[in-house]
C-alpha positions, 0 to 999 in steps of 0.5 A: 725463461726461468725466474732468475734470468728474468729478474736479471734482465729486468734489473740489468736493462734499466741499470745499463741504460742509466750507465750508458746515459749518465755514466757514474751518476747513474749509480746515484739513481740506483742508490736512491732507489735502494734508499727509498725502498728501504725507507718505505719498508722500514717506515712500514715496520715502524708503523706495524710496531707501533700498531698504527699501520694504515694502507692509505698512509703506506700508499701516500708514502709511495706517491711521495716516492713517485714525486721524488723520482719525477723530480730526479727524472726532470733533473736528468732530462734538464741535464741532457737538454743543457748538454745537447744545447752546449754540444750542438748549438753554436750560440750555447757554447760554454768554456767547459764540457757540460755533462751533468750537474743537476742530476747528481745534486738532486740525487744526493739531496734525496739520498740524504733525505732518505738516509735521515728518514732511515735513521729516524726509523732505526731509532723508532725500531729501537736501535741506538743511533749515534749522534755523529751519524745524524750530523753526517747526514745533516751535513750531506744534505746541507752541502747539497742544498748549497750546490 
C-alpha cells in the first residue's frame, strides 16, 4: 500500500465513523480537531518567535487537548445513551425524537475557545486582528455557554 492510500484510509475511517454515528454533528468534531491542531501549531510558533519555546509547555498543551477530546467523547457517549434510553426503554419516552444535544454544544464551545486562542496567536505573530472578529468569537462562545 502506498503512503497516499494509507493516509486516505487513516483519515476516511474515523471520518466515516463520525458521520455514521453522529451525521452532520460529526463535522463539528472534524472542525474541532482542525482548530485544536492549528492552535497548538500557532501557539508553538508564537513561543518560538518570542524565544521561549519549551517542550514541557508544548507537551502540557497536548495534554490539555487530550482533555478537550475526552470531554467531547463523554458528550458523544452521553448523547448515544440518552438516544438509546429514549428509543428502546418505554419509561424513557419523550414527545420528540432525540438525536443529539450535548455533543454539538460541547464542540461549538471548544471550537469557539480554540478560535479565540487562534486570534490571540495571530495577534502575537504580528497580524492585525479586527475587533469584530474578536467580538464574533466571544458571541459564539457566550451563546454555546447559554445552551
